[in-house]
FITOR-106257 format. One record per residue (C-alpha): residue number from 1; residue in three letters; x, y, z. Coordinates in steps of 0.2 Angstrom, whole numbers, plus 5000, padded with zeros to 4 digits. Layout:
# residues N
+-----+--------+------+------+------+
| num | residu |    X |    Y |    Z |
+-----+--------+------+------+------+
| NUM |    ALA |    X |    Y |    Z |
...
+-----+--------+------+------+------+
This chain:
# residues 320
+-----+--------+------+------+------+
| num | residu |    X |    Y |    Z |
+-----+--------+------+------+------+
|   1 |    MET | 5198 | 5464 | 5364 |
|   2 |    THR | 5197 | 5448 | 5355 |
|   3 |    ARG | 5193 | 5448 | 5336 |
|   4 |    TRP | 5180 | 5434 | 5338 |
|   5 |    LEU | 5169 | 5444 | 5350 |
|   6 |    LEU | 5154 | 5454 | 5343 |
|   7 |    LEU | 5150 | 5465 | 5358 |
|   8 |    SER | 5134 | 5474 | 5362 |
|   9 |    ALA | 5133 | 5493 | 5365 |
|  10 |    ALA | 5131 | 5489 | 5383 |
|  11 |    LEU | 5149 | 5482 | 5383 |
|  12 |    ALA | 5157 | 5499 | 5384 |
|  13 |    THR | 5152 | 5500 | 5402 |
|  14 |    ALA | 5153 | 5482 | 5406 |
|  15 |    CYS | 5171 | 5478 | 5403 |
|  16 |    GLN | 5177 | 5478 | 5421 |
|  17 |    SER | 5178 | 5466 | 5436 |
|  18 |    PRO | 5163 | 5456 | 5441 |
|  19 |    THR | 5150 | 5467 | 5449 |
|  20 |    GLU | 5151 | 5468 | 5468 |
|  21 |    ASP | 5133 | 5461 | 5471 |
|  22 |    ALA | 5127 | 5448 | 5483 |
|  23 |    SER | 5130 | 5434 | 5469 |
|  24 |    VAL | 5148 | 5438 | 5466 |
|  25 |    ALA | 5154 | 5446 | 5482 |
|  26 |    PRO | 5169 | 5438 | 5491 |
|  27 |    ALA | 5162 | 5424 | 5503 |
|  28 |    ALA | 5169 | 5412 | 5515 |
|  29 |    VAL | 5172 | 5395 | 5508 |
|  30 |    THR | 5160 | 5383 | 5514 |
|  31 |    GLU | 5168 | 5366 | 5516 |
|  32 |    ALA | 5161 | 5349 | 5521 |
|  33 |    PRO | 5172 | 5337 | 5531 |
|  34 |    GLU | 5182 | 5326 | 5520 |
|  35 |    ASP | 5179 | 5308 | 5519 |
|  36 |    ALA | 5191 | 5295 | 5524 |
|  37 |    GLY | 5206 | 5294 | 5513 |
|  38 |    PRO | 5212 | 5279 | 5503 |
|  39 |    THR | 5222 | 5271 | 5517 |
|  40 |    ASP | 5207 | 5271 | 5528 |
|  41 |    VAL | 5195 | 5260 | 5517 |
|  42 |    GLU | 5196 | 5242 | 5511 |
|  43 |    PRO | 5208 | 5238 | 5497 |
|  44 |    GLU | 5204 | 5239 | 5479 |
|  45 |    GLY | 5192 | 5225 | 5473 |
|  46 |    LEU | 5175 | 5223 | 5465 |
|  47 |    GLY | 5165 | 5239 | 5468 |
|  48 |    ARG | 5181 | 5248 | 5475 |
|  49 |    ILE | 5192 | 5258 | 5463 |
|  50 |    HIS | 5208 | 5267 | 5467 |
|  51 |    VAL | 5212 | 5281 | 5454 |
|  52 |    GLY | 5222 | 5297 | 5455 |
|  53 |    GLY | 5223 | 5296 | 5474 |
|  54 |    ALA | 5205 | 5294 | 5476 |
|  55 |    VAL | 5193 | 5279 | 5481 |
|  56 |    ILE | 5178 | 5277 | 5471 |
|  57 |    ARG | 5164 | 5266 | 5477 |
|  58 |    VAL | 5152 | 5258 | 5464 |
|  59 |    GLU | 5134 | 5254 | 5470 |
|  60 |    TYR | 5119 | 5248 | 5461 |
|  61 |    ASP | 5101 | 5252 | 5462 |
|  62 |    GLY | 5085 | 5247 | 5452 |
|  63 |    ASN | 5086 | 5232 | 5440 |
|  64 |    GLU | 5100 | 5220 | 5439 |
|  65 |    PRO | 5116 | 5228 | 5430 |
|  66 |    PRO | 5115 | 5226 | 5411 |
|  67 |    LEU | 5133 | 5219 | 5411 |
|  68 |    PRO | 5144 | 5210 | 5424 |
|  69 |    ALA | 5150 | 5221 | 5438 |
|  70 |    GLU | 5168 | 5219 | 5432 |
|  71 |    VAL | 5163 | 5227 | 5415 |
|  72 |    MET | 5154 | 5241 | 5424 |
|  73 |    ASP | 5169 | 5244 | 5436 |
|  74 |    ALA | 5181 | 5245 | 5421 |
|  75 |    TRP | 5170 | 5259 | 5414 |
|  76 |    VAL | 5170 | 5269 | 5430 |
|  77 |    ARG | 5189 | 5266 | 5432 |
|  78 |    ARG | 5192 | 5271 | 5414 |
|  79 |    SER | 5182 | 5287 | 5415 |
|  80 |    ALA | 5190 | 5292 | 5432 |
|  81 |    ARG | 5208 | 5289 | 5425 |
|  82 |    MET | 5205 | 5300 | 5411 |
|  83 |    VAL | 5199 | 5314 | 5423 |
|  84 |    ALA | 5214 | 5311 | 5434 |
|  85 |    ASP | 5226 | 5311 | 5420 |
|  86 |    TYR | 5220 | 5328 | 5414 |
|  87 |    LEU | 5220 | 5336 | 5431 |
|  88 |    GLY | 5236 | 5327 | 5438 |
|  89 |    GLU | 5225 | 5319 | 5451 |
|  90 |    PHE | 5207 | 5315 | 5454 |
|  91 |    PRO | 5198 | 5331 | 5461 |
|  92 |    VAL | 5191 | 5323 | 5477 |
|  93 |    PRO | 5197 | 5310 | 5489 |
|  94 |    SER | 5182 | 5299 | 5487 |
|  95 |    LEU | 5166 | 5297 | 5476 |
|  96 |    GLU | 5151 | 5286 | 5477 |
|  97 |    VAL | 5145 | 5281 | 5460 |
|  98 |    THR | 5127 | 5273 | 5459 |
|  99 |    LEU | 5122 | 5264 | 5443 |
| 100 |    VAL | 5103 | 5263 | 5442 |
| 101 |    GLY | 5096 | 5249 | 5431 |
| 102 |    ARG | 5081 | 5257 | 5422 |
| 103 |    GLY | 5074 | 5258 | 5405 |
| 104 |    TRP | 5078 | 5249 | 5388 |
| 105 |    GLY | 5091 | 5259 | 5380 |
| 106 |    GLY | 5109 | 5262 | 5384 |
| 107 |    VAL | 5118 | 5274 | 5396 |
| 108 |    GLY | 5106 | 5288 | 5400 |
| 109 |    PHE | 5107 | 5304 | 5410 |
| 110 |    GLY | 5117 | 5307 | 5425 |
| 111 |    THR | 5117 | 5318 | 5441 |
| 112 |    HIS | 5131 | 5325 | 5452 |
| 113 |    GLN | 5130 | 5331 | 5470 |
| 114 |    ASP | 5142 | 5340 | 5481 |
| 115 |    GLY | 5158 | 5331 | 5474 |
| 116 |    ARG | 5152 | 5316 | 5484 |
| 117 |    TRP | 5139 | 5306 | 5474 |
| 118 |    ILE | 5136 | 5303 | 5455 |
| 119 |    THR | 5120 | 5293 | 5449 |
| 120 |    ILE | 5120 | 5287 | 5431 |
| 121 |    TYR | 5105 | 5277 | 5423 |
| 122 |    CYS | 5109 | 5262 | 5413 |
| 123 |    GLY | 5096 | 5254 | 5402 |
| 124 |    ARG | 5095 | 5235 | 5398 |
| 125 |    HIS | 5103 | 5237 | 5381 |
| 126 |    THR | 5119 | 5245 | 5388 |
| 127 |    THR | 5133 | 5236 | 5379 |
| 128 |    GLU | 5152 | 5236 | 5382 |
| 129 |    ARG | 5155 | 5246 | 5366 |
| 130 |    GLY | 5142 | 5259 | 5372 |
| 131 |    LEU | 5152 | 5260 | 5389 |
| 132 |    GLU | 5169 | 5262 | 5379 |
| 133 |    ASN | 5162 | 5277 | 5370 |
| 134 |    ASP | 5152 | 5284 | 5384 |
| 135 |    TRP | 5154 | 5303 | 5388 |
| 136 |    VAL | 5141 | 5304 | 5403 |
| 137 |    MET | 5152 | 5297 | 5416 |
| 138 |    VAL | 5167 | 5309 | 5412 |
| 139 |    HIS | 5155 | 5324 | 5411 |
| 140 |    GLU | 5148 | 5320 | 5429 |
| 141 |    MET | 5165 | 5317 | 5436 |
| 142 |    LEU | 5171 | 5334 | 5430 |
| 143 |    HIS | 5158 | 5342 | 5441 |
| 144 |    ALA | 5168 | 5337 | 5456 |
| 145 |    ALA | 5183 | 5347 | 5449 |
| 146 |    PHE | 5174 | 5364 | 5451 |
| 147 |    PRO | 5166 | 5373 | 5466 |
| 148 |    ASP | 5147 | 5375 | 5468 |
| 149 |    LEU | 5141 | 5392 | 5464 |
| 150 |    GLU | 5124 | 5402 | 5466 |
| 151 |    ARG | 5111 | 5396 | 5454 |
| 152 |    ARG | 5112 | 5411 | 5443 |
| 153 |    HIS | 5130 | 5405 | 5439 |
| 154 |    ARG | 5125 | 5387 | 5435 |
| 155 |    TRP | 5131 | 5390 | 5417 |
| 156 |    MET | 5149 | 5390 | 5423 |
| 157 |    GLN | 5147 | 5373 | 5431 |
| 158 |    GLU | 5137 | 5365 | 5417 |
| 159 |    GLY | 5147 | 5374 | 5403 |
| 160 |    LEU | 5164 | 5368 | 5410 |
| 161 |    SER | 5159 | 5349 | 5410 |
| 162 |    THR | 5151 | 5351 | 5393 |
| 163 |    TYR | 5167 | 5359 | 5386 |
| 164 |    LEU | 5180 | 5349 | 5395 |
| 165 |    GLU | 5172 | 5331 | 5393 |
| 166 |    PRO | 5177 | 5329 | 5375 |
| 167 |    VAL | 5194 | 5337 | 5378 |
| 168 |    VAL | 5198 | 5325 | 5392 |
| 169 |    ARG | 5192 | 5310 | 5381 |
| 170 |    ALA | 5202 | 5316 | 5366 |
| 171 |    ARG | 5218 | 5317 | 5376 |
| 172 |    ALA | 5215 | 5299 | 5382 |
| 173 |    SER | 5212 | 5294 | 5364 |
| 174 |    ASN | 5194 | 5289 | 5369 |
| 175 |    THR | 5187 | 5300 | 5355 |
| 176 |    THR | 5195 | 5309 | 5340 |
| 177 |    ASP | 5199 | 5327 | 5336 |
| 178 |    GLU | 5187 | 5326 | 5322 |
| 179 |    GLU | 5173 | 5320 | 5333 |
| 180 |    VAL | 5176 | 5334 | 5346 |
| 181 |    TRP | 5175 | 5348 | 5333 |
| 182 |    ARG | 5160 | 5339 | 5324 |
| 183 |    ARG | 5151 | 5341 | 5341 |
| 184 |    TRP | 5156 | 5358 | 5344 |
| 185 |    THR | 5153 | 5365 | 5326 |
| 186 |    ARG | 5136 | 5356 | 5327 |
| 187 |    SER | 5131 | 5363 | 5344 |
| 188 |    MET | 5141 | 5377 | 5350 |
| 189 |    HIS | 5130 | 5390 | 5341 |
| 190 |    HIS | 5116 | 5386 | 5354 |
| 191 |    GLY | 5126 | 5396 | 5366 |
| 192 |    ARG | 5126 | 5412 | 5357 |
| 193 |    PRO | 5114 | 5426 | 5363 |
| 194 |    ALA | 5097 | 5426 | 5354 |
| 195 |    ASP | 5088 | 5442 | 5351 |
| 196 |    GLY | 5083 | 5450 | 5368 |
| 197 |    ASP | 5096 | 5439 | 5377 |
| 198 |    GLU | 5107 | 5447 | 5390 |
| 199 |    GLY | 5123 | 5440 | 5399 |
| 200 |    LEU | 5125 | 5422 | 5404 |
| 201 |    ASP | 5121 | 5428 | 5422 |
| 202 |    ILE | 5104 | 5434 | 5417 |
| 203 |    THR | 5098 | 5423 | 5403 |
| 204 |    HIS | 5096 | 5405 | 5409 |
| 205 |    THR | 5089 | 5396 | 5394 |
| 206 |    TRP | 5095 | 5378 | 5390 |
| 207 |    GLY | 5106 | 5384 | 5376 |
| 208 |    ARG | 5114 | 5398 | 5386 |
| 209 |    THR | 5116 | 5387 | 5402 |
| 210 |    TYR | 5125 | 5372 | 5393 |
| 211 |    TRP | 5132 | 5379 | 5377 |
| 212 |    GLY | 5134 | 5397 | 5382 |
| 213 |    GLY | 5144 | 5391 | 5397 |
| 214 |    ALA | 5154 | 5379 | 5385 |
| 215 |    LEU | 5157 | 5394 | 5373 |
| 216 |    PHE | 5163 | 5404 | 5388 |
| 217 |    TRP | 5176 | 5391 | 5392 |
| 218 |    LEU | 5181 | 5387 | 5374 |
| 219 |    MET | 5185 | 5406 | 5372 |
| 220 |    ALA | 5194 | 5406 | 5389 |
| 221 |    ASP | 5205 | 5391 | 5383 |
| 222 |    VAL | 5208 | 5399 | 5366 |
| 223 |    GLU | 5212 | 5416 | 5373 |
| 224 |    LEU | 5224 | 5408 | 5386 |
| 225 |    ARG | 5233 | 5398 | 5374 |
| 226 |    THR | 5234 | 5412 | 5361 |
| 227 |    GLN | 5241 | 5425 | 5374 |
| 228 |    THR | 5254 | 5413 | 5381 |
| 229 |    ASN | 5258 | 5403 | 5365 |
| 230 |    ASN | 5250 | 5387 | 5373 |
| 231 |    ARG | 5260 | 5389 | 5390 |
| 232 |    ARG | 5244 | 5391 | 5399 |
| 233 |    SER | 5227 | 5384 | 5396 |
| 234 |    LEU | 5210 | 5380 | 5405 |
| 235 |    ARG | 5219 | 5365 | 5413 |
| 236 |    HIS | 5230 | 5377 | 5423 |
| 237 |    VAL | 5214 | 5387 | 5428 |
| 238 |    ILE | 5206 | 5371 | 5435 |
| 239 |    GLN | 5222 | 5365 | 5443 |
| 240 |    GLY | 5224 | 5382 | 5452 |
| 241 |    LEU | 5206 | 5381 | 5459 |
| 242 |    LEU | 5209 | 5363 | 5465 |
| 243 |    ARG | 5226 | 5369 | 5474 |
| 244 |    GLU | 5215 | 5381 | 5483 |
| 245 |    GLY | 5202 | 5368 | 5488 |
| 246 |    GLY | 5190 | 5373 | 5475 |
| 247 |    ASN | 5182 | 5356 | 5471 |
| 248 |    GLY | 5164 | 5351 | 5470 |
| 249 |    ARG | 5163 | 5350 | 5489 |
| 250 |    VAL | 5164 | 5368 | 5492 |
| 251 |    THR | 5153 | 5384 | 5488 |
| 252 |    TRP | 5163 | 5399 | 5481 |
| 253 |    SER | 5158 | 5415 | 5473 |
| 254 |    THR | 5161 | 5418 | 5455 |
| 255 |    ARG | 5173 | 5432 | 5460 |
| 256 |    ARG | 5184 | 5420 | 5469 |
| 257 |    VAL | 5184 | 5408 | 5455 |
| 258 |    ILE | 5189 | 5422 | 5443 |
| 259 |    GLU | 5202 | 5429 | 5455 |
| 260 |    VAL | 5210 | 5412 | 5458 |
| 261 |    GLY | 5209 | 5406 | 5440 |
| 262 |    ASP | 5217 | 5422 | 5433 |
| 263 |    ALA | 5231 | 5421 | 5447 |
| 264 |    ALA | 5234 | 5403 | 5441 |
| 265 |    THR | 5238 | 5409 | 5423 |
| 266 |    GLY | 5245 | 5426 | 5427 |
| 267 |    THR | 5232 | 5434 | 5415 |
| 268 |    THR | 5215 | 5443 | 5416 |
| 269 |    VAL | 5207 | 5431 | 5403 |
| 270 |    LEU | 5193 | 5426 | 5415 |
| 271 |    ARG | 5190 | 5443 | 5422 |
| 272 |    ASP | 5189 | 5450 | 5404 |
| 273 |    LEU | 5178 | 5436 | 5397 |
| 274 |    TYR | 5166 | 5437 | 5412 |
| 275 |    ALA | 5163 | 5456 | 5409 |
| 276 |    ARG | 5160 | 5452 | 5390 |
| 277 |    MET | 5149 | 5437 | 5391 |
| 278 |    ALA | 5141 | 5436 | 5408 |
| 279 |    GLU | 5137 | 5454 | 5412 |
| 280 |    ALA | 5134 | 5458 | 5394 |
| 281 |    PRO | 5127 | 5448 | 5380 |
| 282 |    GLY | 5144 | 5447 | 5371 |
| 283 |    ASP | 5143 | 5437 | 5355 |
| 284 |    VAL | 5156 | 5426 | 5347 |
| 285 |    ASP | 5159 | 5425 | 5328 |
| 286 |    LEU | 5160 | 5407 | 5327 |
| 287 |    ASP | 5163 | 5406 | 5308 |
| 288 |    GLN | 5178 | 5417 | 5310 |
| 289 |    LEU | 5184 | 5408 | 5326 |
| 290 |    TYR | 5184 | 5391 | 5316 |
| 291 |    THR | 5193 | 5399 | 5301 |
| 292 |    GLU | 5207 | 5405 | 5313 |
| 293 |    LEU | 5208 | 5388 | 5321 |
| 294 |    GLY | 5208 | 5379 | 5305 |
| 295 |    VAL | 5192 | 5370 | 5307 |
| 296 |    GLN | 5181 | 5366 | 5292 |
| 297 |    ARG | 5165 | 5357 | 5291 |
| 298 |    SER | 5157 | 5351 | 5275 |
| 299 |    ASP | 5143 | 5338 | 5273 |
| 300 |    GLY | 5145 | 5334 | 5291 |
| 301 |    GLN | 5163 | 5330 | 5290 |
| 302 |    ILE | 5177 | 5339 | 5298 |
| 303 |    PHE | 5193 | 5344 | 5289 |
| 304 |    PHE | 5208 | 5353 | 5297 |
| 305 |    ASP | 5219 | 5367 | 5290 |
| 306 |    ASP | 5236 | 5366 | 5298 |
| 307 |    GLN | 5241 | 5382 | 5289 |
| 308 |    ALA | 5228 | 5392 | 5299 |
| 309 |    PRO | 5234 | 5406 | 5310 |
| 310 |    LEU | 5229 | 5397 | 5326 |
| 311 |    ALA | 5230 | 5379 | 5321 |
| 312 |    HIS | 5243 | 5376 | 5334 |
| 313 |    VAL | 5231 | 5382 | 5347 |
| 314 |    ARG | 5217 | 5370 | 5340 |
| 315 |    ARG | 5229 | 5355 | 5340 |
| 316 |    ALA | 5235 | 5359 | 5358 |
| 317 |    ILE | 5217 | 5359 | 5365 |
| 318 |    THR | 5215 | 5341 | 5363 |
| 319 |    ARG | 5233 | 5335 | 5364 |
| 320 |    GLU | 5242 | 5345 | 5377 |
+-----+--------+------+------+------+
């Protein structure tokens, strides 16, 4: 049992494989027909981007784009390349990105659907610098790298994109390690169970859905790297899912996600964490975890202790 988890009394009976109920029982994979591949569409040009074996189409809706189409294309291409570099390829063969001109601010919220469409709202004050530092596009693209689940397991999907987005960007030098850990030390505590909360499968508040899910995947990444001395990580889990066709265009059960993910790493990390944090309100001692990883926060600034026991794990999360 990991030293960072503070488990409830109910955990004693919960540490086992995901319950065989309707929400996690093995189910046939539901697949939609694939779109035409890169060789079947027009060559790359304005609004047509080839990255990581995929074709990404850029469309516009609403008001006029806040910046020239070439600049908007560069933002989409840069984001897609970061995702493809992390995974080894883009997770789906094609994607349509609709940029909606609306509002007065910069890049706003985004939505993803079925591994086929992304919509992102861009206000009139969107700047090139804002696009260079944007996280929304990467977050939404990462949804295409994970299968749809039943609604009660939405925390797995949202949590994965919330956790992986800064990791992917840091590996591409699009953000700094300090900024990654600043965000996590500022917000990860929202994912911890409050009084009366149950497991992630049962308590569906905002904090438990987004940051509880992110905390689950952070713990998975740390546990995998700790057990294997950084030879296996969350990236191997996602790559394993994709090899089995588990992208955003299919619907899987959580049981299948866990079985395929654990098989990809040769561990039981996902199975064990699911029992602790999804079926029971397993807590995480974040202060202890940060100390072990060598992360210190003072007056909003982040400092790293490279002599900490798991400093090598912390460095590898954003570099390997």
